[in-house]
Structure formats: C-alpha cells, structure tokens
NUNU-679776 format. One record per residue (C-alpha): x, y, z; residue in one letter; residue number from 1. Coordinates in steps of 0.001 Angstrom, whole numbers. Layout:
REM residues N
REC         u         v         w   aa     i
REC         X         Y         Z    A   NUM
...
//
This chain:
REM residues 486
REC         u         v         w   aa     i
REC     -1360    -17506    -12702    M     1
REC     -3408    -20318    -11506    S     2
REC     -6053    -21082    -13486    G     3
REC     -4649    -19399    -16700    A     4
REC     -5592    -20266    -20250    R     5
REC     -2544    -20630    -22102    P     6
REC     -4760    -20194    -25869    D     7
REC     -5750    -16571    -24665    V     8
REC     -3854    -14115    -26674    P     9
REC     -4976    -10693    -24455    Y    10
REC     -5381     -8374    -27140    P    11
REC     -4376     -4681    -26407    Y    12
REC     -7145     -2920    -27834    A    13
REC    -10508     -3530    -29358    Y    14
REC    -12466      -667    -31276    E    15
REC    -15824      -371    -29951    R    16
REC    -18372      1425    -31771    T    17
REC    -21219      1729    -29742    A    18
REC    -22321      1212    -26036    T    19
REC    -25499      -615    -24505    A    20
REC    -27158      2683    -23911    A    21
REC    -26509      3834    -27402    E    22
REC    -27895       725    -29101    I    23
REC    -31038      1249    -26719    T    24
REC    -31486      4974    -27501    K    25
REC    -30943      4081    -31193    R    26
REC    -32692      1132    -31987    W    27
REC    -35190       722    -28962    G    28
REC    -38052      1239    -30965    H    29
REC    -37944     -2185    -32938    L    30
REC    -40870     -4427    -32902    E    31
REC    -40135     -8033    -31743    P    32
REC    -38821    -10021    -34755    G    33
REC    -37595     -6698    -36445    A    34
REC    -34124     -6031    -37018    G    35
REC    -32327     -2466    -37956    A    36
REC    -31176     -2145    -41616    P    37
REC    -28209     -4415    -42567    H    38
REC    -25625     -2067    -42869    D    39
REC    -25946     -1171    -39260    A    40
REC    -23371     -2907    -37918    V    41
REC    -22067     -2135    -34067    V    42
REC    -19243     -3550    -32105    R    43
REC    -19555     -3864    -28225    V    44
REC    -17490     -4554    -25501    A    45
REC    -18257     -5520    -21661    G    46
REC    -18081     -8460    -19267    R    47
REC    -20517    -11353    -19882    L    48
REC    -23178    -11852    -17012    K    49
REC    -24756    -15301    -18585    T    50
REC    -24043    -17882    -21091    V    51
REC    -26568    -20154    -22255    R    52
REC    -26709    -22707    -25138    A    53
REC    -29928    -24013    -26869    H    54
REC    -29016    -26182    -29801    G    55
REC    -28080    -24270    -32959    G    56
REC    -28270    -20806    -31094    I    57
REC    -26606    -19111    -27873    A    58
REC    -27600    -16342    -25852    F    59
REC    -25093    -14051    -23335    A    60
REC    -26095    -11001    -21704    D    61
REC    -22859     -8192    -21986    L    62
REC    -22665     -5584    -19431    A    63
REC    -20958     -2327    -20016    D    64
REC    -20601       779    -17733    A    65
REC    -23525      2175    -19643    S    66
REC    -26088      -828    -19168    G    67
REC    -26975     -4244    -20763    G    68
REC    -27179     -5761    -24214    I    69
REC    -27789     -9255    -25278    Q    70
REC    -25624    -11330    -27489    L    71
REC    -27200    -13509    -29953    F    72
REC    -25391    -16029    -31616    A    73
REC    -26558    -18473    -34059    Q    74
REC    -24809    -21663    -36141    K    75
REC    -25907    -20630    -39281    S    76
REC    -23885    -17326    -38957    I    77
REC    -21010    -18528    -36807    L    78
REC    -20474    -22178    -38027    G    79
REC    -20229    -25140    -35590    A    80
REC    -16899    -23992    -34322    D    81
REC    -18138    -20372    -33968    G    82
REC    -21286    -21483    -32300    L    83
REC    -19001    -23967    -29710    Q    84
REC    -16355    -21385    -29175    H    85
REC    -19287    -18696    -27717    F    86
REC    -20678    -21271    -25672    S    87
REC    -17602    -21922    -23861    R    88
REC    -17306    -18222    -22975    L    89
REC    -17455    -17934    -19124    G    90
REC    -19407    -15599    -16983    V    91
REC    -17195    -12740    -16111    G    92
REC    -15176    -12960    -19339    D    93
REC    -14374     -9726    -20893    I    94
REC    -15380     -9825    -24531    V    95
REC    -15643     -8007    -27631    G    96
REC    -18622     -8836    -30396    A    97
REC    -19606     -7324    -33868    E    98
REC    -23118     -7452    -35659    G    99
REC    -26260     -6451    -36588    G   100
REC    -29232     -5352    -34357    V   101
REC    -32660     -7078    -33945    M   102
REC    -35114     -7329    -31463    R   103
REC    -35949    -11148    -30942    T   104
REC    -39229    -12721    -30847    R   105
REC    -39331    -12704    -27196    R   106
REC    -38400     -8821    -27263    G   107
REC    -34860     -8930    -26388    E   108
REC    -32865     -6282    -27808    L   109
REC    -29906     -8051    -29233    S   110
REC    -26698     -7681    -31120    V   111
REC    -26461    -10712    -33846    V   112
REC    -23128    -12089    -33643    V   113
REC    -20982    -12287    -36617    T   114
REC    -17514    -12465    -34596    S   115
REC    -16559    -12698    -31213    I   116
REC    -13211    -11898    -29489    T   117
REC    -12241    -12997    -25941    L   118
REC    -10318     -9783    -24626    L   119
REC     -9759    -10848    -20884    A   120
REC    -11003    -13960    -19016    P   121
REC    -12270    -14327    -15667    C   122
REC    -10189    -16884    -14059    L   123
REC    -11676    -17108    -10739    R   124
REC    -15134    -17968     -9975    P   125
REC    -17714    -15391     -9840    M   126
REC    -20467    -14982     -7313    P   127
REC    -23416    -17055     -7735    E   128
REC    -25703    -14149     -8416    K   129
REC    -25159    -10772    -10056    W   130
REC    -27632     -9207     -7657    H   131
REC    -25045     -8155     -5173    G   132
REC    -22803     -9666     -2583    L   133
REC    -24412     -9996       741    S   134
REC    -21550    -10033      2805    D   135
REC    -20488     -6345      3960    V   136
REC    -16762     -6934      4683    E   137
REC    -16664     -9023      1113    A   138
REC    -18053     -6057      -697    R   139
REC    -15512     -3589      1064    Y   140
REC    -12331     -5997       614    R   141
REC    -13179     -6912     -3030    A   142
REC    -14816     -3333     -4092    R   143
REC    -14392     -4370     -7827    H   144
REC    -16686     -7004     -7560    L   145
REC    -18907     -5262     -5361    D   146
REC    -19189     -2244     -8428    L   147
REC    -19801     -5263    -10567    L   148
REC    -22930     -6282     -8896    F   149
REC    -24290     -3623     -6697    N   150
REC    -25814      -886     -8728    E   151
REC    -26057      1192     -5341    R   152
REC    -22521      1326     -5067    S   153
REC    -21881      2567     -8217    L   154
REC    -24674      5316     -7202    Q   155
REC    -22365      6183     -4369    L   156
REC    -19386      6718     -6514    V   157
REC    -21552      8838     -8654    A   158
REC    -22720     10414     -5795    A   159
REC    -19067     11348     -4603    R   160
REC    -18225     12704     -8174    A   161
REC    -21217     14897     -8127    A   162
REC    -20247     16280     -4834    A   163
REC    -16638     17243     -5538    N   164
REC    -17866     18948     -8567    K   165
REC    -20721     20949     -6751    A   166
REC    -18253     22134     -4127    I   167
REC    -15753     23243     -6936    R   168
REC    -18592     25343     -8626    G   169
REC    -19855     26536     -5458    F   170
REC    -16257     27714     -4228    M   171
REC    -15322     29026     -7533    E   172
REC    -18185     31237     -7914    Q   173
REC    -17817     32874     -4635    R   174
REC    -14161     34037     -5276    G   175
REC    -12269     30707     -3686    F   176
REC     -8918     29579     -5058    L   177
REC     -8157     26000     -4949    E   178
REC     -4895     25202     -3649    V   179
REC     -2783     22285     -2475    E   180
REC      -867     22114       643    T   181
REC      1598     19302      2037    P   182
REC       551     15658      3038    L   183
REC      4024     15522      4904    L   184
REC      4367     17753      7665    H   185
REC      7079     18107     10490    P   186
REC      4591     19177     13215    I   187
REC      1066     17229     13216    A   188
REC     -1150     20762     13803    G   189
REC     -4176     22066     13015    G   190
REC     -6399     19715     14649    A   191
REC     -6718     17751     18172    V   192
REC     -6021     14017     16803    A   193
REC     -3024     11429     16915    R   194
REC      -831     11239     13866    P   195
REC       607      8764     11724    F   196
REC      4433      8996     11945    A   197
REC      7080      8318      9656    T   198
REC     10844      9221      8859    H   199
REC     12508     10577      5784    H   200
REC     15830      9242      5271    N   201
REC     17523     11901      3026    A   202
REC     16450     14514      5077    L   203
REC     17108     12699      8319    G   204
REC     13691     14114     10306    V   205
REC     10375     12619     11391    D   206
REC      7591     13520      9590    L   207
REC      3764     13356     10007    Y   208
REC       918     12568      7567    L   209
REC     -1037     15402      7838    R   210
REC     -4283     15515     10422    I   211
REC     -5808     18978      8659    A   212
REC     -4228     21262      6310    P   213
REC     -5430     24243      8363    E   214
REC     -1971     26101      9395    L   215
REC      -581     25918      5942    Y   216
REC     -3979     27292      4563    L   217
REC     -3783     30187      7139    K   218
REC      -322     30837      5914    R   219
REC     -1855     31797      2642    L   220
REC     -4314     34067      4359    L   221
REC     -1068     35600      5696    I   222
REC       534     35821      2457    G   223
REC     -2337     38047       910    G   224
REC     -4531     35457      -364    M   225
REC     -8163     35916       982    E   226
REC    -10018     33375      -251    R   227
REC     -8666     29826      -364    V   228
REC     -9839     26359        74    Y   229
REC     -8219     22464      -204    E   230
REC    -10328     19334     -1044    L   231
REC     -7707     17232       664    N   232
REC     -7012     13911      2261    R   233
REC     -6153     13739      5642    S   234
REC     -5152     11302      7968    F   235
REC     -5545     10309     11837    R   236
REC     -4242      7228     13536    N   237
REC     -7570      6553     15549    E   238
REC    -10210      3869     15808    G   239
REC    -12520      2718     12824    V   240
REC    -16295      2886     13109    S   241
REC    -19252      3990     10868    T   242
REC    -18069      7749     11426    R   243
REC    -14275      7004     11166    H   244
REC    -11817      5938      8938    N   245
REC     -7858      6621      9193    P   246
REC     -7758      8195      5763    E   247
REC    -10669     10502      5081    F   248
REC    -11624     13666      2708    T   249
REC    -11760     17126      4009    M   250
REC    -12949     20099      2795    L   251
REC    -11222     22824      4383    E   252
REC    -11994     26815      3438    G   253
REC    -10945     30182      4860    Y   254
REC    -12118     33613      3871    E   255
REC    -10541     36838      5209    A   256
REC    -12588     39774      6941    Y   257
REC    -15380     37367      8095    V   258
REC    -16029     36116     11223    D   259
REC    -17798     32444     11804    Y   260
REC    -21454     34139     11700    E   261
REC    -20514     34635      8239    H   262
REC    -18955     31128      7355    T   263
REC    -21744     29445      8906    M   264
REC    -24006     30961      6563    S   265
REC    -21548     29800      3806    L   266
REC    -21299     26482      4991    V   267
REC    -25308     26432      5031    E   268
REC    -25652     27204      1668    S   269
REC    -22549     24869       580    L   270
REC    -24409     21590      2286    V   271
REC    -27688     22746       241    L   272
REC    -25767     23181     -2968    T   273
REC    -24200     19420     -2236    I   274
REC    -27315     17840     -1125    A   275
REC    -29122     18796     -4667    G   276
REC    -26106     17392     -6669    A   277
REC    -26331     14266     -4632    V   278
REC    -29925     13596     -4774    A   279
REC    -29675     14008     -8285    G   280
REC    -26796     11577     -8600    A   281
REC    -27753      8907     -6359    A   282
REC    -31554      9484     -5056    G   283
REC    -32662     10812     -1712    A   284
REC    -32447      7584       285    D   285
REC    -30664      9876      3029    G   286
REC    -31344     13456      4295    V   287
REC    -30323     14830       350    A   288
REC    -33658     16106      -510    G   289
REC    -34992     16800      2646    K   290
REC    -32669     19919      3926    L   291
REC    -33885     23478      3716    S   292
REC    -32889     26719      4951    P   293
REC    -32585     28356      7413    P   294
REC    -30609     25680      9700    F   295
REC    -31191     26186     13263    R   296
REC    -28622     27851     15412    R   297
REC    -28154     27595     19301    V   298
REC    -25542     28060     21952    S   299
REC    -23960     24920     23544    M   300
REC    -24995     25990     26906    F   301
REC    -28817     26226     25658    D   302
REC    -28328     22750     24022    A   303
REC    -27141     21021     26902    I   304
REC    -30096     22671     29402    E   305
REC    -32410     21452     26694    E   306
REC    -31209     17696     26762    A   307
REC    -30366     17810     30646    T   308
REC    -32554     20197     32172    G   309
REC    -29293     21863     33847    V   310
REC    -28382     25568     33446    D   311
REC    -24597     25182     33042    F   312
REC    -24569     28609     31583    A   313
REC    -25091     29886     35380    R   314
REC    -22905     27826     37104    L   315
REC    -20359     29043     34559    W   316
REC    -20958     32622     34843    E   317
REC    -20652     32032     38474    A   318
REC    -17397     30341     38134    R   319
REC    -19130     27801     40534    D   320
REC    -16783     24819     39259    W   321
REC    -17700     22551     42031    A   322
REC    -21396     22712     41507    G   323
REC    -20530     22333     37765    L   324
REC    -18627     19057     38081    R   325
REC    -21404     18276     40853    R   326
REC    -24125     18215     37838    A   327
REC    -21736     16931     35579    A   328
REC    -21049     13844     37649    G   329
REC    -24617     13334     38240    G   330
REC    -25239     13096     34554    L   331
REC    -22158     10695     34318    G   332
REC    -19669     12978     32805    A   333
REC    -16042     12558     34241    G   334
REC    -16045     15658     36823    A   335
REC    -12672     14970     38579    E   336
REC    -10773     18091     39773    E   337
REC     -8159     17792     37652    E   338
REC    -10262     18104     34758    R   339
REC    -10866     21511     33143    R   340
REC    -14409     23019     33326    P   341
REC    -14260     23192     29590    G   342
REC    -13249     19820     28923    A   343
REC    -16244     18687     31376    V   344
REC    -18690     20723     29386    V   345
REC    -17551     19409     26006    A   346
REC    -17838     15921     27221    E   347
REC    -21505     16684     28585    L   348
REC    -22291     18164     24640    Y   349
REC    -20757     15021     23254    E   350
REC    -22629     12374     25309    T   351
REC    -25908     14233     25757    H   352
REC    -26796     16446     22797    V   353
REC    -24969     15800     19496    E   354
REC    -26165     12164     19154    K   355
REC    -29884     14059     19481    S   356
REC    -29651     16817     16842    L   357
REC    -31495     15468     13939    A   358
REC    -32168     18317     12121    E   359
REC    -29027     20600     10797    P   360
REC    -27957     22611     13431    T   361
REC    -25111     24911     14435    F   362
REC    -24208     24687     17936    V   363
REC    -22389     27690     18587    A   364
REC    -19462     28580     21471    G   365
REC    -16924     25673     22477    F   366
REC    -14540     25511     25462    P   367
REC    -11134     26845     25005    V   368
REC     -9863     23229     25923    E   369
REC    -11016     21682     22621    V   370
REC    -10689     24940     20213    S   371
REC     -6843     26100     20575    P   372
REC     -7101     27369     16960    L   373
REC    -10530     29618     17174    A   374
REC    -10953     33159     18680    K   375
REC    -12224     33722     22415    D   376
REC    -15835     34063     22386    H   377
REC    -16766     37672     22880    R   378
REC    -19348     37109     25414    T   379
REC    -18797     34084     27257    I   380
REC    -15188     34158     28944    E   381
REC    -13404     30799     28486    G   382
REC    -15047     29835     25346    F   383
REC    -14323     30294     21729    T   384
REC    -16357     31295     18681    E   385
REC    -16247     27657     17144    H   386
REC    -19437     26277     16053    A   387
REC    -20233     22729     14675    D   388
REC    -22995     21385     12233    L   389
REC    -24575     18641     13390    V   390
REC    -26868     16874     11177    I   391
REC    -28479     13494     11936    G   392
REC    -26808     13302     15531    G   393
REC    -23352     13599     13225    V   394
REC    -21080     16363     13483    E   395
REC    -20058     17355      9670    V   396
REC    -18196     20735     10046    A   397
REC    -16356     22722     12779    P   398
REC    -16391     26557     11853    I   399
REC    -14349     29045     13617    Y   400
REC    -13563     32667     14064    S   401
REC     -9764     31880     13465    E   402
REC     -7530     32786     16257    L   403
REC     -5123     35197     14508    N   404
REC     -3080     36872     17984    D   405
REC       295     35371     18067    P   406
REC       774     35691     21739    D   407
REC     -2731     33759     22223    E   408
REC     -1680     31313     19910    Q   409
REC      1330     30697     21547    R   410
REC      -425     30287     25010    R   411
REC     -2809     27701     23675    R   412
REC      -316     26296     21984    F   413
REC      1686     25565     25667    R   414
REC     -1872     24308     27083    M   415
REC     -1964     21683     24424    Q   416
REC      1178     20817     25165    A   417
REC       820     20536     28998    A   418
REC     -2164     18514     28091    D   419
REC       220     16057     25892    R   420
REC      2559     15751     28969    A   421
REC      -170     14760     31131    A   422
REC      -721     11939     28705    G   423
REC     -3180     13484     25892    N   424
REC     -1618     11881     22907    K   425
REC     -3847     13420     20760    E   426
REC     -3006     17152     22083    A   427
REC     -1268     19628     19402    A   428
REC      2225     20399     19430    L   429
REC      3572     24336     19123    P   430
REC      4387     24955     15487    D   431
REC      6983     27685     16150    E   432
REC      6895     28053     11984    D   433
REC      3464     28743     12197    F   434
REC      3817     31376     15286    L   435
REC      6558     33082     12979    E   436
REC      4120     33352     10092    A   437
REC      1468     34604     12240    L   438
REC      3841     37397     13916    A   439
REC      3740     38614     10340    Y   440
REC        42     39773     10535    G   441
REC     -3144     37600      9620    M   442
REC     -6354     39165      8489    P   443
REC     -9530     38195     10825    P   444
REC    -11101     35430      9084    A   445
REC    -13593     32780      9151    G   446
REC    -12936     28878      8474    G   447
REC    -14454     25609      8303    F   448
REC    -13745     22196      7645    G   449
REC    -16430     20349      6183    L   450
REC    -16338     16172      6807    G   451
REC    -17287     15051      2917    I   452
REC    -17466     11249      3771    D   453
REC    -19598     11968      7012    R   454
REC    -21662     14334      4635    L   455
REC    -22117     11686      1744    L   456
REC    -23105      9026      4189    M   457
REC    -26081     11011      5540    L   458
REC    -27316     12572      2340    L   459
REC    -27353      9453       589    T   460
REC    -28709      7009      3662    G   461
REC    -25714      5129      3830    A   462
REC    -25173      3496      7218    P   463
REC    -21471      3926      7477    S   464
REC    -18941      6206      5924    I   465
REC    -17026      2785      4691    R   466
REC    -20189      2693      1984    E   467
REC    -19006      5903       655    V   468
REC    -15038      5500       793    I   469
REC    -14143      2948     -2097    L   470
REC    -11309      1181      -159    W   471
REC    -11866      1677      3617    P   472
REC     -9587       701      6106    A   473
REC     -9796     -3150      7107    M   474
REC     -7959     -5611      9004    R   475
REC     -5453     -7810      7303    P   476
REC     -6605    -11325      5842    Q   477
REC     -4544    -14167      4536    D   478
REC     -3725    -13759      1032    Y   479
REC     -4387    -15094     -1285    P   480
REC     -8089    -15639      -338    P   481
REC     -9294    -19461      -688    S   482
REC    -11057    -20313     -3823    S   483
REC    -14072    -20194     -2289    S   484
REC    -14050    -16840     -1907    S   485
REC    -15924    -14149     -4325    P   486
//
C-alpha cells in the first residue's frame, strides 16, 4: 500500500485495562499537579487527535469510543529514544499506552506514559480539523472519517440503535413475534414500486429484491400466526432524494382480527415510544420531544377541501367525473380522461395536502387505484381503508384494513396488470402463489409499514434520510481518490 511504513509490526491485539471515560470517572477528582497512587497503572488504546512536543516533554490527545484522554510523555521516563518515538507518532495513528494517572498543572487529566505501542498507523492525511468534515458528499462517502470527526453523526447512529431496541420491546410487549421473510422474490409484490431484478443461475429464474415483505407476512396470518412483524431491509429501483434511498429500512406488522382504526392507535403508541427513545439518545433537535397524543385523524376528502376549498367528496359521491376533472385541472392536477378518477384525487392529495401537514396526522381513506392490498372502504365507494400517518409533511406509515377476499384481490391484481401494460412500470404483477394461499382463508387484519429512515430523520431534525443511513446510495466516483481528499 502506498505510504506504508515497513517497520510497523501491526500487533494482533493490545490488552486495554481502562477507557477514557473510566479514567475520568475514577480519577476526575484529582487536583492540578496531583497524581493517582503509584500502583494505579492503566493501559489505554485509541486514535491520536494531536501530537505536540516541547523540549523534554510531549503531549498527545487520544480518543476512544468513550471520549478522550491526554497522553503525557517525558524524557526522564521514556529516555531520549522513547520520547523521539512518541513525538514521531502521527495524527490519526492508533496506539496503546501504559502509565499512571495524574492531572497536570494546567488541569489536564493525563496518562503519564511509561510505554507506547503503535497498533496501526494512519497512512493517509487526516482532514485538517477534528471538528467535522464540511463537505456533505465527502461525509457520506467517507463515513469512517465522518464518525471520527462529527459527534452528531455518532449520535444519529445511537438514535437508530435506540429506535430498534424500542421497536422490539414495544412489539414483544404486545405479543408480536419477530420473523424473517425472503429478500429475493419471484414476483415483486406488496407495494407499488419499481424493483431491482436479478437472475438465479442454478434455478434458471429471474428474481427481484423485495420491495416489501407484505405478501409473505400475510401468509403467516393464513398459517395461524396472529401477530407478526419484521424490521426489514427493502429495495426500490427509484430516485434518490432527501426522502428516498434505493435501500431502506421498514417495519411491517400485522395483527389478526382488527381493522385500520385499531392499527392507527397501535402505530401512534409505537411512534411515541420510538420518539422517547430517540430523544434520549440524540437530543431533541427534531420532533422527538414534541409529539403528543392524540394524533389528528382526517379523511382525505376533508383534508383536500381544507387545502383547496373544493368539495371533491360531493363530486365523488355524485360520480361527476367531468366536474371532478375540471376542478382538479384547475388546481394543476393531471386530469386527462384516460386517468382513473381515484388517481386524480390521489395526485391532488400528494401535491396540495401532504406537505402541509406539519402535526402528526392520520389521513384516512385512499382510492383503490393506489391501494391494491387494502379492503374496500365501508362507506366510500371506490376507496379503501388505507390511512397514511404524516409528520412534518412526510408520509411515514401506510396503515390498512387488509384485503382478505381472494376474488377481489385477483381483480385488483388484474387492474394493476392493466396499468403496467399501459406503461406504469411500478404497477404490481399478479402473485398466483399468494392468491392460492389467500384462498385458504386469512382472518381480518390490520397492518402497517413504518418507514424507519424517514421517522428518524424527523425525530432527530436531520435534513435528509441520508444523515440517518450510514452509507446512502451515491453516484460512482473515480477510485482511488486523490491524496488531497479526506
């Protein structure tokens, strides 16, 4: 490797006896100039942030995962060669150091070094300052450096871990069983999205990275499991933005014998639980500490009327499709005659309503055209019992009364297939295996899919989901990078 130091042995391990935080906790009370008892010898390890020499002494700041501690080297202890070796260490080197503990006259709690071991040298120049990489793209590409320099990035990692722990505790407490379903699907189903395709050579079949685990989780309901969930990775071959990444984390859960009204309440409690956990791990820069029950519930038609002043519910009930299209066209929506009325209404909602919903809101009732897996609405013909939870203008969780009529499900699949034939590459294909399973009977159920990345973005105040995904999708760049890059 370019820049390698041939004299570095790269030790296999280093026996560390204390972290920076443990030293601070145990000896933080020391007064300036005072030392710990002579038999209090520690061995620390971490990465050097600074190295500075002053005549017969030298100092270095060492950082480990718990915090930082100063290393204090003296010629009188290490000898001339030892001090020279210490002073030649570089910023970014990973070292182990042994010695006693004292607080210097200037008040710095320090390890008085009696031996120093280079464990792994830093062979590339570190960014000039440890307070953070300023180039956002560089931070995402070089996440290892971002985590070294930006405490906020470490907080976001901790926030995700706290959220995952809270999710599992919440679901287990309510009797849900965590399961794992396939990543590779013979048919891309469970959502309206464009999939990634691949080919399995041994089986000689085309397969798709899952866009959602829904159809497999519903098979478990058919199999007699009444509460199941999966904290899963899903993939959609779509654009990249502050709210979209081709690889993302979704929590999907299904409960037998309930409907979407019950599931909305479940999701509300879950989101509040996650928010509490995240606020504790990453502060309350976002909405984590500001959410309070009950979340508002509003019908799609009422939400559209509030935003536009147009009573589309009346036009829908009268089946006045011409009037509906005229009103929608006047608001800038695509209202061509070949478009189904439900698709027009859904576009109106997306363009005029969703982004304006700052407070947590359940928008209930979606057109069947955009909800092929949800039950028909009990009072609005052509709509389904599909609700979206929106927070800060961002949709974070679709919630369904799940469709369990195999004949109606087949009709919905055929409608999607017709849309696909007409050019909609995101429309779902019929899944005959799922229809076969559904024919054995699936209990009525409520289900939800909670977008974890989007929720974390909102809860932590991050400007993009790319901040809460360790390695978001990026355009390729030439490699190796130039020596001037971080």
